[in-house]
N, C-alpha and C positions, 0 to 999 in steps of 0.2 A: 867613401865617403867617411869622415871621422864622428862618430858621436858615443859619449862615453857617458854612462848614468850610474849614480850611486845611489841606493836607499841609504838616508840619512835622519835621523832622528832630531827633529827642530823643537828647539826649547824655548816656549813662548813665554819670557820672562816679564817681557812689556804687555799692557794692553794692545789689542788689537782693535782696529775700527771693522765693527759688523755691517750689514748690506744696510741697515739702517742710519748709519751714520753715528751709530753710539759705539762707546769704549766696553769692551768686555774683556774677561780675562778668557785666555784658550789654554784647554788642556794640550799635554803633548801630542804631536802627530807625526806620524811618517811620511816622508815627502820623496821622491826620487829628484834628483838633481841632475838636470841635463846639460851636458856641455854642446852646444848646437853650432852647427856649421852650414854654411847655405847648401841650398840645392841647385846647382850652375842649370839645371834641365828645367827649370822655374824662371831664370832670371831674364827679365828684359835687358836689351844690348848695352846700357847705361851703367848700371852696376858693374863697377870693376872689383873681382874677387882676388883675394889676396894670393898668392902659392899655398899659403899653411890655410889656406880656408877660414884665417878668422879676422879679417877685417871688410869691410864692405863699403868702398867708397863712390862717389860719383865722377864718371867721365864719360862726357859724349861720345858715342859711337855710334859708327853708321856701317858697323858690319851686319850683315844680314846673316839672321840666326834661322835655323829650321822651324818652318811654323810647327806650333803643338799646342793641344788645349792647354797643357800644364803651364804654358808659361805665358808672363805677363808681356802684352802687345803695346802698350801705350804708356805706362808710367813705369818709373824706375823702381820696380819692386823686385823681391826676392824672397821664396818663403826658406824657412828650415829646413833640414833634413827630417826632424824627426816627427813620425806620426803617431798621435795621441786619438787612443779611442776608450780610455777609463785612467782613472788613477787619480793623484796629486802630482803635480810637477810643477818646477822652476828654473828658469836660466836666466841668467846675468849680463847685460850689455852696457859696455862701457860708452857713453855717449859726451865724455868730457870737450872731446873734438870735434863735436859736430854742432851746427848753430841751427840746422833744421831737419827733421827727423818724424818718421812715424815707426813706433814699434808696438807691436802685440801678438795677437794671436788671431787666425783665420780657418776658414773650413779648407781643406784640400780643393774642394772643388768651386769654389766662388768665382763668379765673372772675372776674366781678367782684362777684358779689353774697355771699349768707350761706355761701355754698362755697368764698369764696375762702382761702387759704391760702397765705400767704406764706414758701416753702420751696422749693428748689432743684428737689424733685420735681414740683412744679407749676407750675414756671417762672417763678421768683421767686430773684432773686441780690440780696438786699438787707440794708442794717446798719437799725438802732433804735437811739436815742439817747430814752433815758427819764429823765424828773429824777429819781425814785424808785430805778432798777436801774441808771443807767448806761447805756453801749454794749455792745453786742451784735451778733453776725452772726447772723440769721436761719436758719441752717441749721434741720434737722431737729431737733433738740434745738437750743435756742439758744446760741451759743457765746459765754460773757462774755467781752469786750476790756478788756484793764486798763492805758491808757494813759499817760503821765506828766502829759500836759494833753489838756485838752478841744478836739476839733477845731475850729478856728474857719473855714479853708475845706478843703473835701472833695474829692479829686479821684477819680472814678469811669471807671475802667478796662477797656476790653472787647476780647479778642481773640477773633473770632468763631471763626477757623480752629481755632485752638489750644486754645478752650472753656474760655478764663480771665476771670474778674471779677475784680477787685483792685480796694482802695480805700487813697489816700493822705491824710494830712495833709499838707496844701503847706505850713503854717503854720511848723512843726516840720522839714517834708522825710522825715518818717518812715513808713513801711508801719504800715498799720492792720491789714488782712484779704485773704486770697485766698481764695476759695473753691474746692473741690477741682475737678478738671478734670470740664467738663462736655459733652455732645454737644449740641448746639444744631440744635434741629429747627424752630425758628420764627421770622418776624419780631421782633425783639427793639426794645424800645423804654426811654429811661429813665423812670423811676416815682419818684414822689415821694407821700409820704403826710404830712398835717402835723396838730398839735393843738392843744388852746388855746395862746397864748403862744407861737404858731410864726410866723415869719417865714424863708421861703427866699429867698434872691436866686441866680436863676441867671446866671451870669456871661457876658457877651459877650465873645468872643475877640477881640483885637489880633492883627491879622495880622502874623505873626511873620516870614514869609519865603515863599515857595513853592519847590518844588523842580521 
């Protein structure tokens, strides 16, 4: 299963929103850019994974997959293959051809059945696009996100030691949301949920130069 990572120097020339919602200038930081592919062993039967392992779509399936504690059994979800236990990472997802989706980060060992709750308290840091209700962060009580334009390319950033998960609209260069500081206790992985009329494309990162 493919996973490519580049140690990339990120130059923060624009101001970035901190956890208090204020604007502050960030110094240069080294971040590992990951090229994520879905992990089939975690996938519910309904997400269809392309041969190139870059696209996740919704396709109702009646196939019986081997039962496993790794696999989502009720909801059409799949984890990314990258295991994160420390450091700073980001990955990008094209949501241009998707009307409804959930994208973010979650613990590797979260509940994956009827009792799954997509909230930070239960190991999920995700945002959701819903065709009817728009964009929201899945906090304990969902937080509506009012953006000037719908995201086309989404960047998910994780700083494990700082307990930070944040989201950016790459197309507009704007900040979308940052979750309150967390204390991570688990191996973390990228998380994706698809719905009808959804096609998520996981971008392969181009080598931008290693330090």
